[in-house]
C-alpha positions in Angstrom: 0.0 0.0 0.0 2.9 2.4 0.5 3.5 2.6 -3.2 -0.1 3.6 -3.9 -0.6 7.3 -4.6 -4.4 7.2 -4.9 -5.9 10.4 -3.6 -2.8 12.2 -2.4 -3.4 15.3 -4.5 -4.6 18.8 -3.7 -7.9 18.1 -5.6 -8.6 15.0 -3.5 -7.8 16.6 -0.2 -9.8 19.7 -0.9 -12.8 17.8 -2.1 -12.8 15.5 0.9 -12.3 18.3 3.4 -15.2 20.4 2.0 -17.4 17.3 1.9 -16.5 16.5 5.5 -17.4 20.0 6.6 -20.8 19.7 4.8 -21.4 16.3 6.5 -20.7 17.9 9.9 -23.0 20.8 9.2 -25.8 18.5 8.0 -25.3 16.3 11.1 -25.5 19.2 13.5 -28.6 20.6 11.9 -30.2 17.2 11.8 -29.8 17.0 15.6 -31.1 20.5 16.0 -34.2 19.5 13.9 -33.6 22.2 11.4 -34.4 20.9 7.8 -33.1 24.0 6.0 -29.7 23.8 7.7 -29.6 20.0 7.0 -30.1 20.6 3.3 -27.6 23.4 3.3 -25.1 20.9 4.7 -26.0 18.4 2.0 -25.4 21.1 -0.6 -21.9 21.8 0.8 -21.2 18.0 0.8 -22.1 17.8 -2.9 -20.1 21.0 -3.6 -17.0 19.2 -2.2 -17.2 16.7 -5.0 -17.8 19.3 -7.6 -14.8 21.3 -6.4 -12.6 18.2 -6.3 -13.5 17.3 -9.9 -13.0 20.9 -11.1 -9.6 21.0 -9.4 -8.7 17.7 -11.0 -9.7 18.9 -14.4 -7.6 22.0 -13.8 -4.5 19.8 -13.4 -4.3 19.5 -9.6 -5.4 15.9 -9.5 -3.5 12.7 -10.3 -2.5 12.6 -14.0 -4.3 9.9 -16.1 -2.3 6.8 -16.9 0.2 7.1 -14.0 -1.2 4.1 -12.1 1.2 1.2 -11.8 0.1 -2.1 -13.4 -1.9 -4.3 -11.1 0.1 -7.3 -9.8 -1.7 -10.6 -9.4 -0.3 -13.2 -7.0 0.6 -16.5 -8.7 -1.0 -19.7 -7.6 2.3 -21.6 -7.0 
């Protein structure tokens, strides 16, 4: 696993952090029984994915085709 670089990019970190904040906001407002705040948190959560994809498209994500080939264990 140490050689795997999946998700270690500014785009991935930013998207996950924004989504996590949205999840926390939605959870807090769900406990407070405030539907408007809950849905605002859900919008923030989805926005995290959109921001991550936009940053990846802008070149801040992992380049395509840089994944190492998958190794399959032999049945010896």
